[in-house]
N, C-alpha and C positions, 0 to 999 in steps of 0.2 A: 278874072279881077280879084281883087284881093281884098279880106277888113283890116280892120286894126292888127299891126303884129305881124301883117304878111301873111295872114293866114287867107288861102283859096276859096274861093266864092265860085262852086260850080255850075256850071249850064245844065240846061236840061239835057242834053247831048252826052256831058261831060258825067254827069251823072248815070246814064245809062250805060256808059263802058265800067263805070265803076262796081254799076250793080252786078255786072256780068262777071268782071273776075271775081266779086264777093261770092260771088254764085259757085264758083267753080271750086273754090277753095272748102267753102262749108261741104262742098260734095266730096269733095276729098278726105274729109273728117270722116262721114259716113262709110264712105267705101271701107275706109282703113277697120273702123270699129268691131268688124269680125273679127278679125286678125288679131287683135290684141286679147292674146292669152296667156297661159305659164308656156315657158316652154319655147318659147318665139323671141328672138334677139330683136332686138332696137336695129337691127343694122340690115335684118330680112323687111323692117316695117318700113325702114327709109326706101327701101328698093323695088319696094310694091308704088309705094307714094310718086317716088320718080319714074317712075314706068307707065301711072296712072295720068301722070301728068302731061308726059310727052306724048306718048301713045294713045291716050282714049281721049283726053281734055284736049289733044294738039294746044298746049299753052308752054309754059315755060317755068320751070322750078326758081325761084326768083334769091331762095338761100343758097343754091351754087356758087360759092367764089365770092357771094358780098361782105365786102372786107376779109375776105381769107376762109370764108365758113366753108368746109368740107363735103358738105352733105345738104340733103332734101327737105329734113325734115328738124325739129329739135323736139327732142323726146326726153322730157326731164321725170326722173320718175324719184319720187321719196322725198328724202333729201336735196332733193336739183329742185331751188327754186325756177331755172331758164336757161337755154342756150346749152342744152344737155347736147352733147355729141353720140350721136347715134354709132354703138358699138357690137359685139359679136358678146358681151352678155347679155343671159337668159332672163325673161320677167320670169318672176315666182308668184305661184298665189298670194295674194294680201298684197304683190303692189299696187301701188296709186302712180299712173303716168300722166303727164301733160304729154301733146303730142300739140305742137307749134308749126303750121304750115304759110306758104305762101304760096301764090302763082303771080304771072305776069301774062293778060291775057291781051293783044294787041294796043301793046303798051302801058297797061294797067294795072295794077297792082290790089291784088287779094290775100286779106294777110285774116286769119283765125284762127283759133284754138282752142279744145276740150279737153276735158278730163275724162280718164277710163279706168275703170276696177279692171284687176286683173284677179280673178277668182271671189273671192270674199275677204275684202278688206276687215280691218278692225275699226269696230262702232267708232274710237274715235277719229279716226282716217277719214270716215265716211262724212262722219259730223264736218269738219274740217272743207273737205271740196263741196259737201253741200252750202254751206255757209261763204265759201268763197263764191262762187255762183251766186248767192244770195246777193251779194256785195255788189258783184257786177252787174246784176239786175237792178238793185237800189239807185247805183249811180247811171243808168240809160234813162230809167224812166224820169230822170230829172233834165232827161234834154229836151230843150225847146227854143225858141226863138225869148231871147231876154232873159232865160235864164245865164248860168255862168258856168266856168268849170269847176270856180269853188264850190258851189251847189252839189256837182256830180260826186266829186270830191268828199265832201262833208257826208254825204247818203252814206259812200264804200267803206269809208275810214266809222262809219256809227254802227255799221253791221258788224266790223270784224272786232269792233273794241266790247259792245254787246255781247260776245260770243267769246270773248279772252283772248283772242288773236292780235296778233301784229300784223300791221303794212309794212312791205318793203316798199321803200321810197328811193333807192337809186336806182328802177327802172318805173316809166310809166307809158302811159296810152300815147298816139302820136300821129296827126294828121298823115295822109296817106290817098296817092293819086297816081299820075305819073312818075313821080318820088316816093319812094319805099318807104322813105323815116322823114314827114316833114313838121309845118307848124299847125296844127298847137302842141304843143304839148301836156299832155292831157295826166296829170299828178293825181293818182289815187287818196290823196288828202287834202283836207282845205277847211276853210272857210264859207260857211252862206253866203251869198251877193259878191263874193272874191273874185278877183281873177276875168280873163277874158268873159266878154259877152257873146252869147251865142247868136248865132244870125244862119237865114236860109240859105242852102249850099253849103255848108260847111262837113267835111268829110274827119271821123277822125278813130281812132281805135281807144275801145274801153277796156286793161284786162289789169286786173289787180292781180296781185301776188298776196297772199296771206300763206304767214308761217305760222304752226301750233306753239312755238316758243318765241323765242326773241325775233324782233328784226331784222340782228346784225348779219350780214353774209360777207360770203369769203368767195375767192375764185380757186379752182382747180389747176393745176398745171400747164396746163392744155391753153391755159386764157381765155376761154369760151366758158367754160362749165360753172355756173353761180351754185352754189350751197348754201345751207342757213349754218351760220358759225356755230350753231349748238346743236348740228345733228337733226334737229326735230324735223318734222314734217312739212313740208310744201305746197301750196296750188295753186293754179292759178286757172283763170278762163277769159275769154278774149272774143268780143264781137266788134265789127265795124259797123258806124253810127252813122249818119245822112241825119241832119238838120233840117226839118220838113219845115213848113209854113206854118203848121200850129203842133208839133212836134217833131216826134225821128221816125226814120225807118232803119232796121235794121238789114245791112245789106248782105250779110252773112249769116243768112236763116237756115234752121236746121231743116232739112230736107225731110227726116222725119219725122219732126214734132219734137216736142220739150219730152215726154215721157213723166218720168214724175217727177219732173221738177218744174215751177213755177212758169206758166207764160209769161213774154213781156212783151206789154201790149196787143194790139190785132194782129 
């Protein structure tokens, strides 16, 4: 069943499958957290994630071969906005890194990302990471039946602008289920009351990317890695969210809790 603009409305059985895949993706990010440290290469992190998905979770790494992507994770360090390809370059003290993962379990996709600190990043780097989390959280808190994607985007944009950061506009959240990137497109800027009206059973990601400098981006020659044009730091967080009858459910909940980040709903 679909709502307007071809957005799928999921049945309880489908939601259960999406919940299972989302939980596995979140557990993967918890597993890798203890390995993100100075001296480790992003290739090593990639191998650990691949083996965990295949051998422990009995699932499929969704990114491998997706439009030709060569690795299991995206590892985006410092000024890399997204789609950083793991390599033999070692992480160093002070780095910030986004790890973006996706798994397929019984035909359903789970997709999420988190930011990690390597050692002790500078105060400004930590502030960017925390603000980006707060922007994602603000967007998620807008999700409920009758709200619009414009409400979500406006909430994200408002947090970013309040702190003097820019929102990357070339990439957005997306519907997800048995298709990796489905309708709707979830843009991280917007006007209240505009855009798609949310209905129970919709599932999509909210994944804002904030830059410390200007919003402009560029691609490296590998045609995957996206970096800030002014070489400023960038950060991203991502959750997969279900619209429920009275609000939302995060389908990629952190197994280890929120730590010192503000919780998102119940």
